[in-house]
VEXMARMI-425016 format. One record per residue (C-alpha): residue number from 1; y, x negated, z negated. Coordinates in steps of 0.5 Angstrom, whole numbers. Each point is the difference from the previous one (the first is absolute). Example, Ala and Ser with C-alpha at 12.3 -4.5 7.8 and 13.67 -1.06 7.14 Angstrom:
// VEXMARMI-425016
[1 [-9 -25 -16]]
[2 [7 -2 2]]
END
This chain:
// VEXMARMI-425016
[1 [0 0 0]]
[2 [7 -3 2]]
[3 [6 0 -3]]
[4 [2 6 5]]
[5 [-6 4 -3]]
[6 [3 6 -4]]
[7 [-2 0 -8]]
[8 [2 3 -6]]
[9 [6 -3 -3]]
[10 [4 1 -6]]
[11 [6 5 0]]
[12 [6 -3 0]]
[13 [5 6 -1]]
[14 [0 -1 -8]]
[15 [1 -8 1]]
[16 [5 1 -5]]
[17 [-5 1 -6]]
[18 [-1 -7 -3]]
[19 [-3 -2 -6]]
[20 [1 5 -6]]
[21 [5 4 5]]
[22 [-5 6 -1]]
[23 [6 3 -5]]
[24 [6 -2 4]]
[25 [-2 1 7]]
[26 [-5 5 -1]]
[27 [4 6 2]]
[28 [0 -2 7]]
[29 [-8 1 0]]
[30 [0 6 -4]]
[31 [5 4 4]]
[32 [-5 -1 6]]
[33 [-7 -1 -3]]
[34 [0 4 -6]]
[35 [-1 -7 -5]]
[36 [-6 -2 5]]
[37 [-4 6 -2]]
[38 [-5 3 4]]
[39 [-6 5 -1]]
[40 [-5 -5 -1]]
[41 [4 -3 -6]]
[42 [1 6 -4]]
[43 [7 4 -2]]
[44 [5 1 -6]]
[45 [-1 7 0]]
[46 [4 4 -5]]
[47 [-1 -5 -5]]
[48 [7 -3 -3]]
[49 [3 -6 4]]
[50 [-1 -6 -3]]
[51 [6 -6 -1]]
[52 [0 -7 -2]]
[53 [-4 -6 1]]
[54 [-8 2 1]]
[55 [-4 0 -6]]
[56 [-5 -5 -1]]
[57 [-5 5 1]]
[58 [3 3 6]]
[59 [0 -8 3]]
[60 [-7 0 -1]]
[61 [-2 6 3]]
[62 [4 0 6]]
[63 [-2 -7 1]]
[64 [-7 2 -1]]
[65 [0 6 5]]
[66 [4 -4 5]]
[67 [-6 -6 0]]
[68 [-5 5 0]]
[69 [2 3 6]]
[70 [2 -7 3]]
[71 [-7 -2 -1]]
[72 [-3 6 3]]
[73 [4 -1 6]]
[74 [4 7 -1]]
[75 [6 -3 3]]
[76 [4 7 0]]
[77 [-2 1 -7]]
[78 [2 -7 -2]]
[79 [6 1 3]]
[80 [2 6 -4]]
[81 [0 -4 -6]]
[82 [6 -4 2]]
[83 [7 2 1]]
[84 [0 -1 7]]
[85 [-6 3 4]]
[86 [3 -1 6]]
[87 [0 -7 0]]
[88 [-6 -1 -4]]
[89 [-5 4 4]]
[90 [0 -4 7]]
[91 [-1 -7 -4]]
[92 [-6 3 -4]]
[93 [-3 3 6]]
[94 [0 -7 4]]
[95 [-3 -3 -6]]
[96 [-6 3 1]]
[97 [0 1 8]]
[98 [4 -5 3]]
[99 [-1 -5 -5]]
[100 [-8 2 -1]]
[101 [0 -1 -8]]
[102 [-5 4 -4]]
[103 [-4 0 -6]]
[104 [7 -1 -4]]
[105 [0 -1 -8]]
[106 [6 0 -4]]
[107 [0 -3 -7]]
[108 [7 1 -3]]
[109 [2 -5 -5]]
[110 [4 1 -6]]
[111 [7 4 1]]
[112 [7 -3 -1]]
[113 [4 6 -1]]
[114 [0 4 6]]
[115 [-3 -6 4]]
[116 [-8 0 1]]
[117 [-3 -6 3]]
[118 [-7 0 3]]
[119 [-5 -3 4]]
[120 [-3 2 7]]
[121 [-7 -1 2]]
[122 [-2 2 7]]
[123 [-4 -1 6]]
[124 [3 -1 7]]
[125 [-5 1 6]]
[126 [0 -1 7]]
[127 [-5 0 6]]
[128 [-6 -1 -5]]
[129 [4 -6 -4]]
[130 [2 2 -7]]
[131 [4 -4 -6]]
[132 [2 1 -7]]
[133 [8 1 -1]]
[134 [3 -1 -7]]
[135 [7 0 -2]]
[136 [5 2 -5]]
[137 [6 4 0]]
[138 [4 5 -4]]
[139 [4 7 0]]
[140 [5 3 -4]]
[141 [0 8 -3]]
[142 [6 3 0]]
[143 [3 7 -1]]
[144 [1 5 6]]
[145 [7 3 0]]
[146 [-2 6 3]]
[147 [-6 2 -3]]
[148 [0 -4 -6]]
[149 [-7 -3 2]]
[150 [-2 -7 -2]]
[151 [-1 -3 7]]
[152 [-2 -7 3]]
[153 [6 -3 2]]
[154 [-1 -2 7]]
[155 [0 -7 3]]
[156 [-4 -3 5]]
[157 [-2 -5 -5]]
[158 [-4 5 -4]]
[159 [-5 -1 6]]
[160 [0 -7 1]]
[161 [5 -5 -4]]
[162 [2 -3 7]]
[163 [2 6 4]]
[164 [7 1 2]]
[165 [4 6 2]]
[166 [-3 3 7]]
[167 [-6 -5 0]]
[168 [-7 2 1]]
[169 [-7 -2 -1]]
[170 [-5 -1 5]]
[171 [-7 -3 1]]
[172 [-2 -3 7]]
[173 [-1 -6 5]]
[174 [6 -4 -2]]
[175 [5 -1 5]]
[176 [0 -7 0]]
[177 [-5 -5 -2]]
[178 [1 -4 -6]]
[179 [3 -6 -1]]
[180 [0 -7 -4]]
[181 [7 -2 0]]
[182 [0 -8 -1]]
[183 [6 -4 -2]]
[184 [3 -6 4]]
[185 [-6 -4 -3]]
[186 [-6 5 1]]
[187 [1 2 -7]]
[188 [-2 8 -1]]
[189 [5 4 -2]]
[190 [-2 7 -4]]
[191 [4 5 -3]]
[192 [-3 -1 -6]]
[193 [2 -7 -1]]
[194 [7 1 3]]
[195 [2 8 -1]]
[196 [6 -1 4]]
[197 [-3 -1 6]]
[198 [-4 7 0]]
[199 [4 4 4]]
[200 [1 -6 5]]
[201 [-7 -1 1]]
[202 [-1 7 1]]
[203 [5 0 5]]
[204 [-3 -7 3]]
[205 [-7 3 1]]
[206 [4 7 3]]
[207 [3 -5 5]]
[208 [-5 -6 1]]
[209 [-7 3 -2]]
[210 [-2 1 7]]
[211 [3 -7 2]]
[212 [-4 -4 -5]]
[213 [-7 1 2]]
[214 [-3 5 -5]]
[215 [-3 7 1]]
[216 [2 6 -4]]
[217 [-4 3 -6]]
[218 [0 7 -3]]
[219 [5 1 -6]]
[220 [4 5 -4]]
[221 [7 -2 1]]
[222 [7 3 -2]]
[223 [3 2 6]]
[224 [8 -1 -1]]
[225 [5 6 2]]
[226 [4 -6 3]]
[227 [-4 -1 7]]
[228 [3 -7 0]]
[229 [-3 -2 -7]]
[230 [-7 -2 1]]
[231 [-6 4 -4]]
[232 [-2 -3 -7]]
[233 [-8 -1 0]]
[234 [-3 3 -7]]
[235 [-7 -1 1]]
[236 [-4 -3 6]]
[237 [-7 4 1]]
[238 [-2 -5 6]]
[239 [3 -7 1]]
[240 [2 -1 7]]
[241 [0 -8 2]]
[242 [6 -3 -3]]
[243 [5 -4 5]]
[244 [4 -6 -2]]
[245 [7 1 0]]
[246 [4 -7 -1]]
[247 [7 1 -3]]
[248 [6 -5 -1]]
[249 [0 2 -8]]
[250 [-1 -6 -5]]
[251 [-5 2 -5]]
[252 [4 -5 -5]]
[253 [7 3 2]]
[254 [-3 7 0]]
[255 [-3 -1 -7]]
[256 [7 -2 -3]]
[257 [3 6 3]]
[258 [-4 5 -3]]
[259 [1 -3 -7]]
[260 [7 -1 1]]
[261 [2 7 2]]
[262 [-4 3 -6]]
[263 [6 -3 -4]]
[264 [5 5 2]]
[265 [-1 8 2]]
[266 [1 2 7]]
[267 [0 -7 3]]
[268 [-2 -3 7]]
[269 [0 -7 3]]
[270 [-2 -4 6]]
[271 [-1 -7 2]]
[272 [0 -3 7]]
[273 [-1 -7 3]]
[274 [7 -2 2]]
[275 [-3 -4 7]]
[276 [-4 6 2]]
[277 [2 6 -3]]
[278 [-7 1 -2]]
[279 [0 5 -6]]
[280 [-4 -4 -6]]
[281 [1 6 -6]]
[282 [2 7 0]]
[283 [0 4 -7]]
[284 [3 6 -3]]
[285 [0 3 -7]]
[286 [1 7 1]]
[287 [-4 7 -2]]
[288 [0 2 7]]
[289 [-4 -3 6]]
[290 [7 -2 3]]
[291 [0 -7 3]]
[292 [8 -1 -2]]
[293 [-1 -7 2]]
[294 [-1 1 7]]
[295 [3 7 1]]
[296 [6 1 -5]]
[297 [7 2 2]]
[298 [4 -2 -5]]
[299 [7 -4 -1]]
[300 [-1 -7 -1]]
[301 [6 -2 -4]]
[302 [3 -7 0]]
[303 [-6 -3 4]]
[304 [3 3 6]]
[305 [5 -5 -1]]
[306 [-5 -5 3]]
[307 [1 4 7]]
[308 [8 1 -1]]
[309 [1 -8 -2]]
[310 [-4 -1 7]]
[311 [5 5 4]]
[312 [6 -4 -3]]
[313 [-2 -7 1]]
[314 [-3 2 7]]
[315 [7 4 2]]
[316 [4 -6 -2]]
[317 [3 4 -6]]
[318 [-1 -5 -5]]
[319 [-6 -5 -2]]
[320 [-4 -3 -6]]
[321 [6 -4 -3]]
[322 [5 4 3]]
[323 [5 5 -4]]
[324 [-3 7 -3]]
[325 [4 1 -5]]
[326 [-3 5 -6]]
[327 [5 5 -3]]
[328 [-1 5 -5]]
[329 [1 6 5]]
[330 [0 1 8]]
[331 [2 6 3]]
[332 [-3 2 7]]
[333 [3 6 3]]
[334 [2 4 -6]]
[335 [-7 -2 -4]]
[336 [1 -5 -6]]
[337 [-6 -5 -1]]
[338 [-1 -4 -6]]
[339 [-5 -6 -2]]
[340 [-5 1 -6]]
[341 [3 0 -7]]
[342 [2 -7 -3]]
[343 [1 -3 7]]
[344 [7 -4 0]]
[345 [4 -1 6]]
[346 [0 -6 4]]
[347 [6 0 5]]
[348 [-2 -7 3]]
[349 [-8 2 0]]
[350 [-4 -3 6]]
[351 [-5 5 4]]
[352 [-5 -4 -4]]
[353 [3 1 -6]]
[354 [1 7 1]]
[355 [-7 1 3]]
[356 [-4 -4 -6]]
[357 [5 5 -5]]
[358 [-2 6 4]]
[359 [8 2 0]]
[360 [0 7 4]]
[361 [8 -1 1]]
[362 [0 -6 4]]
[363 [-5 3 5]]
[364 [4 6 1]]
[365 [6 -3 1]]
[366 [-3 -5 5]]
[367 [-3 6 5]]
[368 [7 2 2]]
[369 [1 -7 3]]
[370 [1 -1 8]]
[371 [-5 1 4]]
[372 [-4 4 -4]]
[373 [-1 7 1]]
[374 [-4 6 -2]]
[375 [-6 -2 4]]
[376 [0 -7 -2]]
[377 [-5 0 -6]]
[378 [-5 5 4]]
[379 [0 -6 6]]
[380 [-1 -5 -5]]
[381 [-6 3 -4]]
[382 [-3 2 7]]
[383 [1 -6 4]]
[384 [0 -5 -5]]
[385 [-5 3 -5]]
[386 [-4 4 4]]
[387 [1 7 -4]]
[388 [-1 7 3]]
[389 [-4 -3 6]]
[390 [-6 4 -1]]
[391 [-5 -5 -4]]
[392 [-7 1 1]]
[393 [-3 -3 -6]]
[394 [-7 3 0]]
[395 [1 5 -4]]
[396 [6 5 -1]]
[397 [6 -3 -2]]
[398 [8 1 0]]
[399 [4 -6 4]]
[400 [7 1 -4]]
[401 [6 4 2]]
[402 [7 -3 1]]
[403 [4 5 3]]
[404 [7 -1 3]]
[405 [5 4 -5]]
[406 [7 1 0]]
[407 [4 2 -6]]
[408 [-2 -2 -7]]
[409 [-7 -1 2]]
[410 [2 -6 4]]
[411 [2 -4 -6]]
[412 [-6 3 -4]]
[413 [-5 -2 5]]
[414 [2 -7 0]]
[415 [-2 0 -8]]
[416 [-6 4 1]]
[417 [2 7 -2]]
[418 [2 5 5]]
[419 [-5 2 5]]
[420 [-4 -7 1]]
[421 [-7 1 -2]]
[422 [-5 -5 -1]]
[423 [-7 -1 -4]]
[424 [-3 -7 -3]]
[425 [-4 -1 7]]
[426 [7 0 4]]
[427 [4 -5 -5]]
[428 [-6 -5 -1]]
[429 [1 0 8]]
[430 [7 -1 -1]]
[431 [-1 -6 -4]]
[432 [-5 -3 4]]
[433 [5 1 6]]
[434 [6 -3 -4]]
[435 [-4 -6 -2]]
[436 [-3 -2 6]]
[437 [5 3 6]]
[438 [-6 3 3]]
[439 [-2 8 0]]
[440 [-7 1 0]]
[441 [-2 7 -1]]
[442 [-5 1 -6]]
[443 [-7 2 1]]
[444 [-6 1 -4]]
[445 [-5 0 6]]
[446 [0 -5 6]]
[447 [3 4 6]]
[448 [-6 -3 4]]
[449 [-5 5 -3]]
[450 [4 6 3]]
[451 [5 -3 5]]
[452 [6 3 -3]]
[453 [7 -4 1]]
[454 [3 -2 -6]]
[455 [8 1 0]]
[456 [4 -6 2]]
[457 [7 -2 -2]]
[458 [5 -7 2]]
[459 [0 -2 -7]]
[460 [6 -4 -3]]
[461 [4 -6 2]]
[462 [-3 -6 -3]]
[463 [7 -1 -4]]
[464 [0 7 -3]]
[465 [-7 -1 -2]]
[466 [1 -7 -4]]
[467 [6 3 -3]]
[468 [-4 7 -2]]
[469 [-5 -4 -3]]
[470 [4 -5 -4]]
[471 [4 6 -3]]
[472 [-7 3 -2]]
[473 [-2 -6 -3]]
[474 [7 0 -4]]
[475 [-1 7 -2]]
[476 [-7 -2 -3]]
[477 [2 -6 -4]]
[478 [7 2 -2]]
[479 [1 7 1]]
[480 [-2 7 -1]]
[481 [-7 -2 2]]
[482 [-1 -6 -5]]
[483 [-3 3 -6]]
[484 [-6 4 4]]
[485 [-1 -7 4]]
[486 [0 -5 -5]]
[487 [-6 -4 -1]]
[488 [-2 1 8]]
[489 [-1 -7 3]]
[490 [1 -2 7]]
[491 [5 3 5]]
[492 [3 6 -3]]
[493 [5 5 2]]
[494 [2 8 -2]]
[495 [5 6 0]]
[496 [0 5 -5]]
[497 [2 7 1]]
[498 [1 7 -4]]
[499 [1 6 4]]
[500 [3 6 -3]]
[501 [-3 7 2]]
[502 [3 7 -2]]
[503 [-4 3 -5]]
[504 [-3 -6 -3]]
[505 [3 -3 -7]]
[506 [-2 -7 2]]
[507 [1 -3 7]]
[508 [-6 -3 4]]
[509 [-2 -7 -1]]
[510 [-1 -4 6]]
[511 [-1 -8 1]]
[512 [-3 -4 6]]
[513 [-1 -7 0]]
[514 [-4 -6 3]]
[515 [-4 -6 -3]]
[516 [-2 -5 6]]
[517 [-3 4 5]]
[518 [-1 7 -3]]
[519 [5 5 -1]]
[520 [0 6 -4]]
[521 [4 6 -2]]
[522 [-1 6 -5]]
[523 [3 6 -2]]
[524 [0 4 -7]]
[525 [2 7 -1]]
[526 [5 1 -5]]
[527 [-1 -8 -2]]
[528 [7 -2 -1]]
[529 [3 -6 2]]
[530 [-4 -4 6]]
[531 [-2 -5 -5]]
[532 [-2 4 -6]]
[533 [-7 3 4]]
[534 [0 -1 7]]
[535 [1 -8 -1]]
[536 [-6 -1 -5]]
[537 [-4 3 5]]
[538 [2 -4 6]]
[539 [0 -6 -4]]
[540 [-7 1 -2]]
[541 [-3 1 7]]
[542 [4 -6 2]]
[543 [-3 -4 -5]]
[544 [-7 2 2]]
[545 [2 -2 7]]
[546 [-4 2 7]]
END
């Protein structure tokens, strides 16, 4: 069965209901669905409507009835014990039909308040093959607003902890043969040892499984609602022949990246080989499966000043040792820009000094100089650094966005705010280009495997690259990156960044740096200054090398 074949999916109409939202968002459901009630689940009758949280007895009784109906394969009845039967019934039906799961036995654990943990044991069968299935999940019992009944608060995770909105379960011959992903030295990369690689390995299998020399097996998978996302295998009934897929990753660098991002929530990091563009490591620490390291679209803060400095040098506005006075404020078309708190003015500052201190006002003042226009930063980003040129990395990735902007956004873009969007992959590549002078599009899998064409750009003049590299060295040894990069040997350089985001109490922490022939970049959502969170992540990865 291919991805185009119709299978039952989780209803999305009530996607606003998450966590314990059975109280706040329940009115939406009850108006259309009678609190989930069906004739198979009983009725409140004329009994007084209850209110308040469900009692311990109600929690036990409701969960027990739901489990019993689920075990018996009675999808409609089980769905009737939830507060969203419209969404629950299709997935419960698919559980027994498309997923071919039977012999279900559910063992509840000890409830914690209204939340009941449980273990599911079952059997998956397909074409004469069977295999046991076992996993743990939990549900929460809430009070139905309209009927007052105790009901299971419906979430896809009730059925399996890895299910997300609109996903479904299917057992079939796999769409792609299994792969064994290898690092650059032949070390096997598994999602068990490198958890961040889980979604990436699935994506690599989805794209290259038929090119790696394997044959399909039979699997129970989560079919993602997003057709661009790869299936997530849960159980293999019959192994196919495993193909071997060589990647550019380094097991050593990947291990360091996995450990580093665990120190800060919502963090992502990428490391690349500066002379080739080969991706050495990619790691994310997130509660979802989003590959923010490759697909993120966030303002990069002052790490953008690498590109802006290159633009200023390439257009003859100033040079590393040329003037770039740092004032307390700078006004650009009625908008006032300031520096980070505590940064004193320096009217005699050079570009190198304003770069290593990350002085916003120096860069804002210089973008008004001739011959710069609204398009100058965009041209620099695309033609010199290869951004926005449809990168073909081997998996889904975003290749940066630096739009031509007028008004206040022209100044904001220059300091990594405004309309500029980047991710750690983009900024690691920017650093590699800055210190070598050559743009080499990052990639995870050699283009020789599938003949894809990598993006090209003309890169930087040797003089510009030399100045950028020296300014990054100074930043790592004397400037805002000094603390994070302390103790690293070899040829090192860096740039910090903090990007303000509407609605966030803290800015996003950005940091990019190099050590010898490895460049890395990281971003931590609400991590504060660049050196506070992203900086230590990058330093740890650079310390491991390639």
